[in-house]
N, C-alpha and C positions, 0 to 999 in steps of 0.2 A: 376622420376627420373630412368636412364636406365645407365647399366652396359656401358663399355667403355674401350678403349685402355688406357694402360699403361700411365702415363707420370708425374712423381713424381712432378714436378713442378707445377705441375696445370696448365699449359697454356692452351689455347684458340684450338679449333679445331675440325671441324666439325661441329654439332652440340652445344656444349657445354662445361665448364669446367670440366676439368678430374680430379679428385683428389684420392689419393690413401688411401686403408683401409686395413685392416690386413685379408680380405677373398680377396682381389685383389684391382681393379678400379671400381668406381662409377661415373658418369657423372652427373654433375648438367646443367637443361637447362639454356639457358639462361638469364638472368633477363630482364623481360618488363619494359616498360617504368611508369608502372601506381605503383608497386612495390616497384623497387629501384633503380627509377631515382637520379641524384646527384642534378634535380632540383626540387626533392622533398624535401625543406626543412625539415618538421616535421619528416617524416622518416630518413631524415639524422642525425637530433638531436636523434632519438630514437637509431640510430644504435651506434652510438657515446657514446651514456649511456651504451648499451650493450657490446661495448667493455670495457670502463673504467670499467664497474661490473667483467666483465671475467677478466682483466688484474690483478685488485685488489686482486680477488680470488684467481687468480694463486702464490700472493706471500704469501699465508699462506701453511708451509711445513707441516702441521700438516694433510693437507686433507689426505683421507685414499681411496675415489673411487671416480669415473669419471662416470656421467651417464646422459643421455637426457629426457627430460619430455613434453609433447603435450603441457601443459598449467601452466606458474609459476605465475602467479597473486597471492598473497597471499589474496587478498581480495577477488577472485572469487574461490581460491581452498584451502580449510583448510590444515593448517599445514601437519596434518595425512594422509589426500589424497595424498600429495605431495609426501611424501616419501615413500609410497607404490607402485606409480608411479615409482617414480625412483629406489625402489629395483626392481619391474618384469623388468625393462629395463636389457636385459643382456648388452648392449653396446651401443658407438654412434650410434643407428641404420637407423639413417637418414644416415648415411655413408656409413654402413654394408649392408644394408638387399638388399636381392637378389633379392626382390617381388617391383612391382610399388608403388612407394610412391605418392601421389597426390602431384600437385605442392599447395605453401602454400603462401599466401600472408601475408606481412608484418601487425600486426593488429596498426590501429590507433587509437584506443582507448580500454578501458575493459580490458581483460584475454589477458593474453600473453607480456605485454608489458615490463616485466621485464624477464632480460634476461638471469639472473643466480640466483641461488637457494644454499646457503650454509645451509646444516641440518645435526646436528650430523659428523662434519666432511665430510660429503659430497657432494660432487659439481656435482649440476645438471645447465644445458644449456638447455633453451626453443628449442626444436627442430624449430621452425618458425625461429630463428635468425641465426641456422648454417648455411645457405644458405652466405645470405648476409656478415656475420663475415668472412669467408672463402674468399669472394670475394674481402673484403676491405684489408686483411691480405695479400692475392696473390699479389695485384695491388700497395701495400705499399712495399713489397718484390722486385718485381721489381725496384718499385723506388729507395729503397736504394744499390741494384745493381747497378744501372746505376751510383750513386752518387759517386762523387771521393770523399767526405767527408760526410757521411750519421751522421744521429744524432746518440748516441749510446743507448740512455735511449729508442728510438724507436726502436732502431734494437735487439734490447732486448727483448720488449714488442710483435714485430711482429713475430720474429722465436719461441718465445715461444707458442706463438697462433696456430700457423703455426703446429707446431710440435705436439701440443693436438689435433686440429680438423683432422691434414690428417699425421701421424708417418710413411710416407713413402715416405718423401719429401728431399731427399740428400742434396740438395743445403741448406736445412734450418739447417739439423744436421749438414753439416761443417763451416755454420756459427756460430752456437752455438760454436762448438769445437774453433774457431776464438776469442769470446769472452772470452772465458776460457782459453786460451792462453795466452791473454791480461790481463786478472784479472777481468774482469768487470763481469762474472760471476762464482761464488763459483762452484766447482767441486760436495762439497755434496751439494748444493742446486741442482745443476744438476740431482744428485743423484736421491731425493726425486721427483722429479718434473716423472723422468723415473717412477719410482714405480705407481705413479699416473695414469700413462698414460698405465701400462701394466695390469691396474684392469681392462680396457675394449680394451686395443689393443697387446692384451698377445704374438701375432704371428708374431707382425713387424720386420722385420728381419732387418731394420735399426735402431730401437731403439736400439737392444740387442747388435747390434755390437759398436752404441757410446757409452754403455754404458761401453765393453771391451775398448774401448780406452781411456776415463775417468777414469779407471781403472790401466790401463797402463802407464795415464800421472800421477797420485797420487803415485803410483809404484816407478816412476825413481825422483819423487820429492821429495816428504814425505814420501815413505813407505807404506806399508799395514801391518796392526798388524793382529793380530786372531780375534779378535772384528769386522775388514770388513768383511775377508771372511765368518764368521759365518753369519754377516747381507748378505751377498750375498747368500749364503745357506738357509737361511731361506727365500729371496724373491723369488727363486727359488721353494723353498718347494711349498710356498701360492700358484704362479700361476701354477704349476705343479699341483693341487690341485683342482684348480677352474676350470682349461683348460687342462684335462689330453691329455696325448700322443702332446706333445707340443714339437716339434721337437728342435724349434730354444732356447727354456728355459733349454733344457737337454744339448746343445752343450754348450749354455753360462756356466754352472753347469762343464762341462767336463772340460773347459777351464780354472775356477776357480781351481780346484781342483788339475791340471796339475802342477799350479804356489805355490801351500802349502806344503811345503818342512815340515810340521808339523808330525810325525808317529802317533802322538795319533789320531791328527785331522783325518787323513786318518782311521785310524780303527774306528773311530766312525762313519765315512760315511759308511762304508762298514757296519756296523751293522744298520745304518738307510735303507742303500739298499734292506738289505735283507726284513727288515720290509715293505718298500714300495713293493716291487716284492710279497709278501705275500699278501696284498690288493689289486694290480693291476695286476691280472695275465694277461690280454692283454696288457700290455703298454711293446711293443720292446723298446723303447728307455729309458725307466729306467730301464730295464735288460741290452741293452749294456752301460750304466754307471756304472753299474756293474763289467760290463770286464775293463772297463778303470780305474775302482780301482785298480784292483787286478794288472792292470798292473805297475799302479803307486807304490799300494802300495808293488811291488817286488820292485821296484828301489830303495826306501828306506831300505825296508830291509837288511839286513848282508848278504853276499856271501849263496850261496847255500850249504850246507853239510848233505846233505839227507841221511839218509841210512835206511833200510826196519825198524828197530826198534823205530828211533828218524826221524821220516818227519821232515820237516824244515815249519816255520811257514807261507810260502806263499802255499806250498803243502797242508796244513792240511784246510788251508781257501779256495783253490779250490773244494778240496774233500770233505767239508762240504757243500760247494756249489752245488755241485753234487748232494750229496745223499739229500739235500732241493728240488730239482728240478725235479729229480726222483718222489718222492713224492706227488708233485706239480701236475706232469704230472698223476699220478692216482688217485688223489684225483677231477681234473679238468681235464677232459677228453677234447678234441677238440681245443684245445689252440695251434694255430701254434707257437706263440711269446714263449711259454714253450720250444717247441722241437726245435727253432731255438738258443735260451739261452745254451740250451745243446751242439748243436756243439759248441758253442764259447766257452763254457767252459772247452770242451777236448782238443780243439785245444789251450788255453791259455796253461791247463795244458802239453800238448805234446811238447809244445815251451820250458817248462823247461830244464835244461841241468839235472835236476835228474829224471827226469819220465823214462829213462832205467833203474835205478836202483830199483824203486819204482811198477812201474807198471804190474810187473809178479807174488806180492802178494795180495793174498785177502782179508786182514786186515793189519792193522796199529796199532802199539802200542801206548802208550801215548806218548808226546811228551813235554821233559823238554829244550824246549829252553827258556833261562834265557830273551830273549826278547818279549817272549810270554805279551799281552796282558789279562787281565780280561774274555774278552769275548773268546780268544784263549784257556786260560787254561780249559774254560768251555766246550770247543769243543773238547779238546783234552781229556778230563777226560772220553769219551764215544767211543767206538770203534767206528771207520771212516773206512768206506768200501770203499775198493779200488776200481779203475771201469776197467775192463781190456777189452779186442775185446769179450773174451769169455762171462764176463757178460755181456757187453752192448749187445749181442747177445740174451740171455737168455730172458733179459728186454724186447728185442724185441717183440720175442716168447710169452711171457705172458703175453704183451698189447693184442696182435694178436689174442691170443684166449679166451680173457676177452670177451662175447659178453653182459653181462649184464652192461656195463657200458651205462649210456647216451652220446649219441652223438658219436655209438662205429662209423659209418663210417668214418667219417673223422677222428677220433683217429686211424680208421686203416691208412687210406689215409698216415696220417702225418707217425706213425711209419715207413710203407714201406719204405717213402722218406728216414728216417732216417737209416734205414737198408743198403741202396742202398749206402747211404753216406759212412756209415761205411766200405762198400765194400770198397771203394776210401780210405779211408781214413787211415785204417789201412792195407794196402799194404805188 
């Protein structure tokens, strides 16, 4: 297997078939006659059986994980060993690996004849079948595209197997959309299928875009309740935990929260974002999500009525985030994401209309805003430091003079850049 040029439809060009994956594109070498030729009736029967097994397994909406194993024949590999192999494979490696993968011949007898295995709601596909299964799906997909009256059941199974094996194929996702609009595919079942795909292809932009399209479709047809949004946030949290710094996952979460108008839900998301930042100090995507949350929180809050003694709910949140960020910079020196997050927080606060009213005072008293949540009231019970140009420069000076911390050179470089930014920002 060799990496090649991008071609989401899996068209044959040059040496082989190009297939998309979550890390780029890979190229399957052409199938030679002795392993995949249509004239080999025995092999065709085996491919048919592997196809039917995979298609039947994907009917189960309770599947929780997708993987690849080298051998799946229960007669030759114990079930416990098979599960261990499945757990050790982080992705559909035959599609994703950057390394050279030796060509595999289809087994004519013995181990490897079984195409798929389901154990404890985990679906595993035999590595030796990935190549012929995709080639069959690609050929059938082209036949469907060329047919004026394609068979609907075949259309559903072919597109489903294509997006499972290659979730970079725009054409397959577009055909799935037409099936949803015609009522042939349930949007809820499609979301379950995407959940399965994300366990191994979490950075497939096409799959995340397809998920947003389904949610938009549900929003305009039957509406989306708070439980559906909770489900989306849960999926995003699971994917972000397993595959950190996942840009596409965080973009999807930001898209979801922008369409959620529940004030308490957004407040809880802010609390969750604080916990995430505390445990993921280098994840800039998570910190950017906090900025998105603050902006959306401000749009749902009451109009700003800040005073020195009574800061509004939004300002209390921003100042608390700045204090949290300052503590983390001192406790975890040398992390650029924390300094970038601080600039974003200050910019968010300066854009508030109440900034000029509050910025020159060193401390803020409690807030008695009736719209405060429990978390806001807890935050406002402690004195929240106000951040001014002078206090920020004093903070930078303290960081530059502290030579006892680890990563001092990186910390000093980041603090110097931040100081230059302050000189331009507070003109």
